[in-house]
C-alpha positions, 0 to 999 in steps of 0.5 A: 799639634798643641799639647793640652794637659788636664788632670785625669785620663777620664777628663782627657778622653772626653776633651780629646773627643771634642778637640779631635786629632788636631790636639794631643791631650794628656793627663798629669794625674793630679799634682806632679810636685809636692813638698818632700816630707822632711825638714827644710822643705819650707826654708823659714830662714831664707824668705820661705823658699819652698823646695819641690820634688816630683813624685815617683809616680808622676815622673812618667807623666811629666816625661810623657808631656815633655816627649809630646812637646818635642814635636810641638811648641804649644802647651795649653794648660787646661786643669780645673778652674780653681786654686788647685787647678791653677797650682797644678798648671803652675807646677807643670810649667815649672817642672817642664821648664826645669827639664828644658822641655819648655823653650823660649819658642814654646807658647804656654797658655792657660784655659779654663772651662766650668763644664766639659762640654764641646761648647765650653771646651771649644770656647775656652780654647778661643780665650787663652790667658796666662797663669793667675799669679795671685791665685798661685801665691794663695796656693803657695801660702796655704801649702806652706802654712799646712806644712809649717803647722803639720811638720812642726806641731805633729812631732810635738804631739808624738813626743808629748802624747804617745799615740797622737799621729798628726795635727793640721791647720784645719783638721785640728779645728774640725776635730775641736768642733766634734770633741766640744759637741761631745763634751756638751752632750756629756755635761747635759742634764735632761729636764722633765716636762709633760705634754697633753693632747686630746683626740677630738671629733667634729659633729660630722664624725671626723677626728683630729688631734689638739694639744693643750696650750692653756690651763686654769686660764694661763698659757702653758710654757714648756716646763709648766707641767714638770711631773706626773702629778701635774700632768694627771691633773691636766688630763682630768681637767681636759677630760671632764670639760665640754669643749667648743671651737672658738676660732678657725684661722686660715692663712695663705703661705708660700715656700720658696725653693732652695738655691742650686748646689755648691760643694758644701750643700751638695755634700750635706744633701747627699749625706741627708738623703743617701748617707754618703760621706763627703769623700764618697759624694765628691768621688761620684761628682768628679766622675759626673764632671769628667764625663761632661754631665755636670759643671765643676763640682768644687765651688762656693758659687750659687749663681747660674749662667744666663744661658743655663737659666734660660735652658732650665726654664725651658726644660721646666715649661716642657715637662710641667707647663708654664704655671710652674715658671715664675714671671722672672728668673730667680737670682741667688746670692751666697751668704756663706762666710768667706765665699770666694772663687765664685764659679757657677753653681753645680748643675747639669750641663744639659737641663733636658736630660734626667737620670734615665736619659743618661743611663748611668751604670754606677749607683752613686753617680745615678743618685747624685745626678738625679739629686743635682738635676732635681735641685737645679730645676726646682731652684727656678720653679714657682713657689709652693702655695700653702694654707696654714690653719690654726684652730683654737678650742676652749671650755666654757669656763675658760679653764682649758684651751687646746690648739690644732694646727695643719696645712694644705698645699694648694699649689705644689710648685717646686715641691713637684720636683724636689724638697730639701732634706732636714738635719734634725726632725721637726715637730709634725705640724703639717697634718691636714685637718678636716673641715672644722667650723667656728662655734661647733662642739668639739667632742672626744673621740673615746678610745681614739688615743688607745692605739697610740698609747699602746704603741708609746714607749718609755725612755728605754724604748720599752712599750708602755702597758696600756692596761695599767692606765698609768705609767711614769712615761704616759697617762691616759684618761678613762675614756681613752681620748686624752693623753699626757706623755713624758718628755725630756729635753735633749742634748745637742745632736752629734755632728753628721758629716752634713752638719759638720760641713755646714758648721765649718762653712758658717764659721769660715773654716777651710774651703769647699775643696778641703771639707772631704779630705779634712773629714776623711783625715780625722777618721783615718787618724782614728781621732773620730769614728762614724757610727750610724752616720754620726761622728764620735770623738775617740779618746785619742782625739779628745786628748789631742784637742785638749792638748792643743786648747791648752798649749796652742789655743790660738791656732785652734780658735775658730775666729783665728782660722777664719781670719787667716782664710780672709787673709789668704783670700786677700792674697788670691785677690792680689791685695796682700803679699803671701810671704808677709803673711807667712812671716807674721804667722811663723813668728808667733807659731815658732815661739809657741812651739819653742815654749813646749819643747822643755815640757815633760810628758808628766807636766803635760798630763797634769795640765790635761788631767786638770782640764778634763777633771769635770769629765774624767771624775764626775760626782759618784752617786754614793758621794765618795771621792771620784778620784779614788780607784774603784778597784783597790780603793786606795790609789788616786786615778790619773790621766795616762797615755799609751800608743792607742790614746788616753785613758784613766788609770790607778796611781798604784800601778803595778800593784793595781792595774785598773784602767778605764776610758776617758769617757767616764765610768761605765763607758765601753772599754772600762774594766768590769768585774764579771764575777768569780770562778774557782777563787779567781776574779773574771774580768772584762778588760780593754786592750790594744787589740780590743776587749778581752776577758781575763782570769785573775790578775798578773802575779810574780808567779803568773805574769800572764794570766789566761786571756781570751779576746771577744770574737769579731769578724770584719771589725764587728762583734759576733751576735751576742758577744758585744762587750755590753752583753758579756757575762760570767758564763760567756767569759768562762766559755771563752777562757776554756779555749782551746777545747779538746774535741777528742782523740783522733783514730790515728792518734793525737788530740783534736782541739778547737780554738779561736784564732786571729782569723777566726775559729779553727780545729787543729790536729797533728799525727805522730809522723807529721812535722807540723799540725794541720789547721782547718778553718771553721765557717761558723763561730759556734762550731768551735764550741759544738763540733764533734769528732766525726765532723772533725775527722772528716774535715781534717781528712779533706784538708790533708787530701787537698792541702792547697785549699788552705792558707796560701791558696788563691782566694775566691772573689766575692764579686766583680766590681767592674772594669778599671779605666786603664783596663783590667777587672777590679774584684772584691775579696774577703781577707784576713784583715777584712774585705779588700779590692784587687786590681792586677797586682794591687790590693787595697783594704776597704775603709771602715766606713765603706760596706762591701755591699755598698761598694761602687766602682768609683770608690774601688778605682780610687782605692786601688789608684791611691794604693798604687800611687803610694808605691804599691805592688803594681808599680814594683811589678812594672819595674820588674817586668821592664827589667826582665825583657833583656833576660827573656832574649837569652836562651840559657837555662839559667835565664829561663829559670829567672823568668 
């Protein structure tokens, strides 16, 4: 039987079902070889010869394929239809040839299919080909470039910037985007402006809103009303005039559907609509593809096969009628920079099946399939027809002009199925207007804006007091029909994963298959954190970016990275030799590395300190020197580094220990004096393991003054104990720990304290060798628990010692069944929530909530942990070694078992 090799067991199972018993279908479990992480894996002195190594966990998969080839001389490589898939096939062929499993008589062929359906798979088997050499060479060039950059640049970071973990060809450019956006936000200076609107009525008593567009006969620009005084005058000018509708203009308009999904747009839309990260989105898409529900999900093509277009149009006609089908099929062309490997778009394999028909159990897969199905149908549907109406209203003396806008959908077209999400909110101009006639009077809806005014908030989010009739953020006319609201220009928004992917695509940085891993890597490296779906650079990430911009600027330039992608595309097209590309790159890159080898850390910090000066030392309100230490008033502030990243510290250390984050004064983590107690200063500080409070400063007599960490659970601060909420009273409460609860009836003091794993009580009887600890469920119990309850808990613990640390943990929930068998469960651990499958434990990433955890995510986490040499692998080896011993009958052998 011919041996067919694919990447995953799920894909193998589906394909085996289509091919039947005439084929042996095996999985390679992804890449089987890689460059070992050591010097010399890419030999720059020997024509960039690359030394490959089979991963330990891949040896058994290669051996299984080799074993199958003993009984058949036909090998069909059916890995994914992209560059990575071509590389996996090449690696398999090379590895099997090296171990002599592929002989001269062995027929090796390559097949590809864009969807795992019976028709696609059987058709692919009829059209075998050879491995695409240029595509493999493009992979080799990329892998060598990534190795040369990462393996040579990362050690420079380790030596010059303690705490920096790695740099990469694409990840460093991606990080630069996020850091530079944050610096734009910090440098942004908001500008005040005011907008005036009125609530008007038709003679028939219907209300509508209109905004002021001209005043004193002059068209208003955005900043013409720049303060409250001007805004109040504008409100009075509108409120005291009679208004007439001068024109009503209705124009027909159309909206066309968006193109079908490719990888980047799928990631963007999944982020907008569901808050999915790029990795979470691709994991769900991978499962859908392997199950045969969608076409291949790593693509930058947006064209659709003719038969798929026909099936899509038929499905639309059946569900919605012929009026929702345009006269001719829609054709889409990719506008993305550097678009290549143009496979078909991401679409359902069966257009007739909606999400309900598939009965998917996984929530992520269900949501993502529904999104893909709707987008695919919508892309071939009729345009939506709209009517946009503009109403001009003016005073008889031409001094005041207002405008009302709205729109009506006259035919929904593709909107019946799907509407694309937006990254940022836009002004609401699609309200439906009542019937308004040209020449009629526009009266004021007296009191009509009062409710809106009551709900208005100022910049701090505080509700405005309408009774005052005037507020720095809003001004309301006496009749309650005209309102002026204060606004401020806003800085550019921080990137979400969706907008970051969009930007990278526009610049031509990276490829669809790399976006998810790149964004995940910079978060795993703790260069970037994600909060409320927005990406914030950490201090460590800022320092790395500024270092690279000053010492390796060329290699983090957007144009350079995009140009390199173009050259790699030429390699894949067979138009350029990949070794020539590597030689050209290495010549300049190695010289740049050599230039930094003699730099001292102090020299690097001086350069970074100067480059970051506007951000690190912004002008102070009192006009004093921003570099003078605010604590001692004498030392100069300087940029410093540690294992946890960069920070600003006083030059008078160790006499002065002042530090703050590089984000500037007032940023979270800055040292803050909370007050004094008994002659000691009480400080809020930031340490390696998070914020803490401290009594006094270190002295020769007292090198370690009392400290207490702020209480957290699962990486989150407990309510009321966030650093920004910290007060002197709360700090003193923490510093009183441990608290003496009282004397135990049997002797010994019972104390309550906060430990690394939460609140607890402790007690030791006179005859006990070590204390007994009991964890407390609620944080507040550490301050409130009394003797009666303490004695009860301690007695229970002594009677049941197995219930403490070391006892079997109780699962929070069962996540589901692993594809290889065995249930996956969710637990709460010392270091946060984790999932467990057999002997493998995998901690949940920071951006994954236990409540939102899906089976697909859990499978990926435990598989990744197992592939890194986790406990499952060790357990398997141990089990194999035990089998001979089990046959022995001696007591000694029995004990070993």
